[in-house]
C-alpha positions in Angstrom: -3.5 -7.2 -4.9 -2.9 -5.5 -8.7 -4.8 -1.9 -9.1 -5.2 -1.3 -12.8 -5.8 2.0 -14.5 -6.4 3.9 -17.9 -4.5 6.8 -17.5 -1.0 7.1 -15.9 -1.7 10.7 -14.1 -4.3 8.3 -12.0 -1.6 5.9 -11.5 0.6 8.5 -10.1 -2.0 9.9 -8.1 -2.7 6.5 -6.8 1.0 6.0 -6.0 1.0 8.9 -3.9 -0.7 7.2 -1.1 -0.3 3.4 -1.4 2.7 0.6 -1.0 3.8 -1.2 -4.1 6.4 -4.0 -5.3 6.0 -3.7 -8.8 5.0 -0.9 -11.4 4.0 -1.9 -14.7 3.4 0.3 -17.6 3.3 0.2 -21.6 5.8 2.0 -23.6 2.6 3.6 -25.6 -0.1 5.1 -24.0 -2.5 7.8 -24.6 -1.5 11.0 -22.3 1.8 10.0 -21.7 4.6 7.6 -23.1 6.3 5.4 -20.8 9.3 6.9 -20.8 7.8 10.0 -19.6 5.6 7.7 -16.8 9.2 6.4 -15.7 10.6 10.3 -15.3 7.8 10.9 -13.6 7.6 8.0 -11.3 11.8 8.0 -10.9 10.8 12.3 -9.5 7.9 11.3 -7.2 9.1 7.8 -6.0 12.7 6.7 -6.9 12.6 4.0 -4.9 10.4 2.2 -7.5 12.4 3.0 -10.2 14.5 -0.2 -10.3 10.7 -2.2 -10.1 9.6 -0.6 -13.0 8.4 -3.4 -16.0 8.2 -1.6 -19.0 6.2 -3.5 -21.9 6.5 -2.7 -25.3 5.4 -3.6 -28.6 8.6 -2.0 -30.2 10.4 1.5 -30.5 8.6 4.0 -32.9 10.6 7.0 -32.3 14.4 7.7 -31.7 13.7 8.5 -28.1 11.6 5.5 -27.2 14.6 3.4 -28.7 16.7 5.2 -26.4 14.7 4.5 -23.2 14.5 0.8 -24.0 18.2 0.7 -24.3 18.7 2.0 -20.8 20.3 -0.8 -18.5 18.0 0.8 -16.0 14.7 -0.8 -16.3 13.2 -4.4 -17.4 11.3 -4.5 -20.8 9.0 -7.4 -21.4 8.3 -7.5 -25.0 4.7 -8.1 -26.4 
């Protein structure tokens, strides 16, 4: 089963009461970046950090570029 969300806060709230195998997020989202989402996910669900896939069309900032360069995430380019 796949569950989609239109904002990161709703996804994090849903994850508080549901078990999942993989989390897919975009790097650039309204309200919260993929890097911020990954940080919050790691804080609230550390077991999911290695199951995170980040979609990106490219980094638009030095911070985003550094995040994508991390060995701890799987990046899927669009």
